[in-house]
N, CA, C and O atoms as CSV, one atom per row, in Angstrom:
chain,resi,resn,atom,element,x,y,z
A,1,MET,N,N,-136.214,111.748,173.963
A,1,MET,CA,C,-135.404,111.859,175.144
A,1,MET,C,C,-136.052,112.803,176.165
A,1,MET,O,O,-135.987,112.569,177.372
A,2,TYR,N,N,-136.661,113.847,175.671
A,2,TYR,CA,C,-137.329,114.804,176.565
A,2,TYR,C,C,-138.451,114.123,177.340
A,2,TYR,O,O,-138.637,114.384,178.528
A,3,THR,N,N,-139.194,113.256,176.670
A,3,THR,CA,C,-140.307,112.564,177.315
A,3,THR,C,C,-139.804,111.624,178.402
A,3,THR,O,O,-140.427,111.502,179.456
A,4,VAL,N,N,-138.695,110.967,178.155
A,4,VAL,CA,C,-138.126,110.060,179.154
A,4,VAL,C,C,-137.694,110.843,180.388
A,4,VAL,O,O,-137.955,110.419,181.514
A,5,ARG,N,N,-137.040,111.975,180.187
A,5,ARG,CA,C,-136.608,112.793,181.319
A,5,ARG,C,C,-137.794,113.333,182.095
A,5,ARG,O,O,-137.781,113.352,183.326
A,6,LEU,N,N,-138.816,113.771,181.382
A,6,LEU,CA,C,-140.002,114.303,182.038
A,6,LEU,C,C,-140.719,113.221,182.842
A,6,LEU,O,O,-141.163,113.470,183.963
A,7,SER,N,N,-140.832,112.032,182.276
A,7,SER,CA,C,-141.492,110.949,183.002
A,7,SER,C,C,-140.658,110.507,184.203
A,7,SER,O,O,-141.223,110.140,185.233
A,8,ALA,N,N,-139.329,110.534,184.098
A,8,ALA,CA,C,-138.475,110.203,185.238
A,8,ALA,C,C,-138.646,111.233,186.349
A,8,ALA,O,O,-138.713,110.877,187.526
A,9,LEU,N,N,-138.715,112.494,185.982
A,9,LEU,CA,C,-138.927,113.543,186.979
A,9,LEU,C,C,-140.278,113.367,187.669
A,9,LEU,O,O,-140.377,113.515,188.887
A,10,LEU,N,N,-141.296,113.058,186.912
A,10,LEU,CA,C,-142.623,112.827,187.470
A,10,LEU,C,C,-142.600,111.633,188.424
A,10,LEU,O,O,-143.204,111.685,189.496
A,11,LEU,N,N,-141.919,110.575,188.047
A,11,LEU,CA,C,-141.814,109.396,188.894
A,11,LEU,C,C,-141.076,109.714,190.196
A,11,LEU,O,O,-141.460,109.234,191.262
A,12,ILE,N,N,-140.036,110.509,190.109
A,12,ILE,CA,C,-139.284,110.897,191.304
A,12,ILE,C,C,-140.153,111.733,192.238
A,12,ILE,O,O,-140.151,111.515,193.450
A,13,VAL,N,N,-140.887,112.676,191.687
A,13,VAL,CA,C,-141.751,113.528,192.513
A,13,VAL,C,C,-142.839,112.695,193.181
A,13,VAL,O,O,-143.134,112.889,194.360
A,14,LEU,N,N,-143.431,111.776,192.440
A,14,LEU,CA,C,-144.467,110.929,193.026
A,14,LEU,C,C,-143.899,110.016,194.106
A,14,LEU,O,O,-144.537,109.806,195.138
A,15,THR,N,N,-142.718,109.478,193.879
A,15,THR,CA,C,-142.085,108.619,194.873
A,15,THR,C,C,-141.768,109.394,196.148
A,15,THR,O,O,-141.977,108.896,197.254
A,16,LEU,N,N,-141.263,110.616,195.986
A,16,LEU,CA,C,-140.999,111.455,197.157
A,16,LEU,C,C,-142.283,111.740,197.935
A,16,LEU,O,O,-142.288,111.717,199.166
A,17,GLY,N,N,-143.350,112.003,197.224
A,17,GLY,CA,C,-144.631,112.245,197.883
A,17,GLY,C,C,-145.115,111.036,198.657
A,17,GLY,O,O,-145.614,111.167,199.775
A,18,ILE,N,N,-144.971,109.862,198.071
A,18,ILE,CA,C,-145.391,108.638,198.755
A,18,ILE,C,C,-144.527,108.393,199.989
A,18,ILE,O,O,-145.042,108.051,201.054
A,19,LEU,N,N,-143.210,108.569,199.844
A,19,LEU,CA,C,-142.323,108.368,200.993
A,19,LEU,C,C,-142.627,109.346,202.122
A,19,LEU,O,O,-142.676,108.960,203.290
A,20,LEU,N,N,-142.830,110.597,201.774
A,20,LEU,CA,C,-143.129,111.591,202.802
A,20,LEU,C,C,-144.458,111.302,203.487
A,20,LEU,O,O,-144.589,111.487,204.697
A,21,GLY,N,N,-145.435,110.853,202.720
A,21,GLY,CA,C,-146.734,110.550,203.305
A,21,GLY,C,C,-146.728,109.278,204.127
A,21,GLY,O,O,-147.420,109.196,205.142
A,22,PHE,N,N,-145.965,108.293,203.713
A,22,PHE,CA,C,-145.981,106.993,204.369
A,22,PHE,C,C,-145.018,106.941,205.559
A,22,PHE,O,O,-145.380,106.437,206.622
A,23,LEU,N,N,-143.829,107.445,205.395
A,23,LEU,CA,C,-142.796,107.312,206.424
A,23,LEU,C,C,-142.659,108.536,207.323
A,23,LEU,O,O,-142.207,108.426,208.463
A,24,GLY,N,N,-143.038,109.668,206.825
A,24,GLY,CA,C,-142.799,110.896,207.565
A,24,GLY,C,C,-141.557,111.579,207.020
A,24,GLY,O,O,-140.731,110.935,206.373
A,25,TRP,N,N,-141.418,112.844,207.266
A,25,TRP,CA,C,-140.341,113.596,206.622
A,25,TRP,C,C,-138.975,113.312,207.222
A,25,TRP,O,O,-137.978,113.401,206.506
A,26,LYS,N,N,-138.884,112.972,208.510
A,26,LYS,CA,C,-137.571,112.702,209.106
A,26,LYS,C,C,-136.962,111.418,208.554
A,26,LYS,O,O,-135.780,111.384,208.213
A,27,VAL,N,N,-137.762,110.373,208.469
A,27,VAL,CA,C,-137.259,109.097,207.940
A,27,VAL,C,C,-136.975,109.222,206.454
A,27,VAL,O,O,-135.987,108.675,205.964
A,28,ALA,N,N,-137.834,109.940,205.727
A,28,ALA,CA,C,-137.608,110.124,204.291
A,28,ALA,C,C,-136.306,110.876,204.040
A,28,ALA,O,O,-135.567,110.534,203.117
A,29,LEU,N,N,-136.014,111.886,204.839
A,29,LEU,CA,C,-134.749,112.615,204.688
A,29,LEU,C,C,-133.561,111.728,205.020
A,29,LEU,O,O,-132.519,111.818,204.372
A,30,THR,N,N,-133.707,110.875,206.022
A,30,THR,CA,C,-132.626,109.967,206.396
A,30,THR,C,C,-132.301,109.005,205.264
A,30,THR,O,O,-131.143,108.635,205.076
A,31,VAL,N,N,-133.301,108.603,204.520
A,31,VAL,CA,C,-133.094,107.673,203.414
A,31,VAL,C,C,-132.633,108.401,202.158
A,31,VAL,O,O,-131.739,107.913,201.467
A,32,LEU,N,N,-133.211,109.544,201.846
A,32,LEU,CA,C,-132.990,110.208,200.568
A,32,LEU,C,C,-131.720,111.051,200.500
A,32,LEU,O,O,-131.107,111.142,199.436
A,33,VAL,N,N,-131.313,111.662,201.594
A,33,VAL,CA,C,-130.138,112.538,201.555
A,33,VAL,C,C,-128.870,111.783,201.142
A,33,VAL,O,O,-128.137,112.277,200.286
A,34,PRO,N,N,-128.579,110.604,201.713
A,34,PRO,CA,C,-127.391,109.884,201.226
A,34,PRO,C,C,-127.489,109.492,199.751
A,34,PRO,O,O,-126.488,109.522,199.035
A,35,LEU,N,N,-128.679,109.128,199.298
A,35,LEU,CA,C,-128.841,108.781,197.885
A,35,LEU,C,C,-128.604,109.979,196.984
A,35,LEU,O,O,-128.012,109.841,195.913
A,36,ILE,N,N,-129.053,111.142,197.400
A,36,ILE,CA,C,-128.835,112.356,196.616
A,36,ILE,C,C,-127.350,112.707,196.578
A,36,ILE,O,O,-126.830,113.108,195.537
A,37,PHE,N,N,-126.671,112.557,197.709
A,37,PHE,CA,C,-125.224,112.822,197.734
A,37,PHE,C,C,-124.459,111.888,196.805
A,37,PHE,O,O,-123.550,112.321,196.096
A,38,VAL,N,N,-124.822,110.610,196.806
A,38,VAL,CA,C,-124.159,109.650,195.916
A,38,VAL,C,C,-124.409,110.029,194.464
A,38,VAL,O,O,-123.493,109.967,193.645
A,39,TRP,N,N,-125.637,110.422,194.132
A,39,TRP,CA,C,-125.957,110.814,192.765
A,39,TRP,C,C,-125.147,112.044,192.352
A,39,TRP,O,O,-124.628,112.099,191.237
A,40,LEU,N,N,-125.037,113.029,193.247
A,40,LEU,CA,C,-124.266,114.242,192.932
A,40,LEU,C,C,-122.786,113.933,192.748
A,40,LEU,O,O,-122.141,114.499,191.865
A,41,MET,N,N,-122.240,113.040,193.573
A,41,MET,CA,C,-120.831,112.684,193.423
A,41,MET,C,C,-120.586,111.977,192.099
A,41,MET,O,O,-119.576,112.234,191.444
A,42,ASN,N,N,-121.490,111.091,191.693
A,42,ASN,CA,C,-121.343,110.407,190.403
A,42,ASN,C,C,-121.455,111.386,189.251
A,42,ASN,O,O,-120.706,111.280,188.280
A,43,TRP,N,N,-122.367,112.330,189.338
A,43,TRP,CA,C,-122.553,113.317,188.281
A,43,TRP,C,C,-121.309,114.196,188.161
A,43,TRP,O,O,-120.865,114.506,187.056
A,44,ASP,N,N,-120.756,114.593,189.295
A,44,ASP,CA,C,-119.555,115.427,189.293
A,44,ASP,C,C,-118.372,114.645,188.724
A,44,ASP,O,O,-117.553,115.210,188.000
A,45,GLU,N,N,-118.275,113.372,189.037
A,45,GLU,CA,C,-117.178,112.548,188.519
A,45,GLU,C,C,-117.275,112.415,186.998
A,45,GLU,O,O,-116.254,112.456,186.310
A,46,LYS,N,N,-118.481,112.258,186.470
A,46,LYS,CA,C,-118.663,112.168,185.017
A,46,LYS,C,C,-118.214,113.451,184.331
A,46,LYS,O,O,-117.506,113.409,183.325
A,47,SER,N,N,-118.628,114.594,184.881
A,47,SER,CA,C,-118.248,115.862,184.253
A,47,SER,C,C,-116.746,116.090,184.363
A,47,SER,O,O,-116.137,116.652,183.452
A,48,TYR,N,N,-116.138,115.657,185.473
A,48,TYR,CA,C,-114.692,115.809,185.638
A,48,TYR,C,C,-113.945,114.947,184.618
A,48,TYR,O,O,-112.989,115.411,183.997
A,49,LEU,N,N,-114.377,113.696,184.445
A,49,LEU,CA,C,-113.726,112.816,183.479
A,49,LEU,C,C,-113.888,113.329,182.053
A,49,LEU,O,O,-112.969,113.223,181.240
A,50,LYS,N,N,-115.063,113.887,181.753
A,50,LYS,CA,C,-115.289,114.441,180.416
A,50,LYS,C,C,-114.368,115.631,180.175
A,50,LYS,O,O,-113.808,115.774,179.087
A,51,GLN,N,N,-114.209,116.477,181.172
A,51,GLN,CA,C,-113.336,117.638,181.041
A,51,GLN,C,C,-111.884,117.196,180.880
A,51,GLN,O,O,-111.155,117.765,180.067
A,52,GLN,N,N,-111.457,116.198,181.635
A,52,GLN,CA,C,-110.094,115.695,181.519
A,52,GLN,C,C,-109.858,115.082,180.147
A,52,GLN,O,O,-108.778,115.238,179.576
A,53,HIS,N,N,-110.842,114.394,179.618
A,53,HIS,CA,C,-110.715,113.771,178.301
A,53,HIS,C,C,-110.606,114.820,177.200
A,53,HIS,O,O,-109.874,114.625,176.230
A,54,GLU,N,N,-111.327,115.929,177.341
A,54,GLU,CA,C,-111.292,116.992,176.330
A,54,GLU,C,C,-109.935,117.702,176.323
A,54,GLU,O,O,-109.504,118.183,175.275
A,55,HIS,N,N,-109.264,117.774,177.458
A,55,HIS,CA,C,-107.996,118.484,177.533
A,55,HIS,C,C,-106.801,117.573,177.292
A,55,HIS,O,O,-105.663,118.041,177.276
A,56,HIS,N,N,-107.038,116.305,177.108
A,56,HIS,CA,C,-105.951,115.358,176.872
A,56,HIS,C,C,-105.625,115.323,175.389
A,56,HIS,O,O,-106.511,115.095,174.565
A,57,TYR,N,N,-104.386,115.542,175.046
A,57,TYR,CA,C,-103.969,115.544,173.646
A,57,TYR,C,C,-103.243,114.266,173.326
A,57,TYR,O,O,-102.353,113.845,174.064
A,58,TYR,N,N,-103.619,113.648,172.230
A,58,TYR,CA,C,-103.002,112.384,171.820
A,58,TYR,C,C,-101.823,112.635,170.907
A,58,TYR,O,O,-101.177,111.688,170.459
């Protein structure tokens, strides 16, 4: 699992480098910022649901 996460991080860094080099930093930010916000909202929703599930008593 560690190797998969490390390779995903490497792929993300390389993709960001290519986007910044090819499109420029303003266009890359315009594309990437909404995607990062969506990812953060999904991550927060998962942690919220997990917390709610742990506090729910059957």
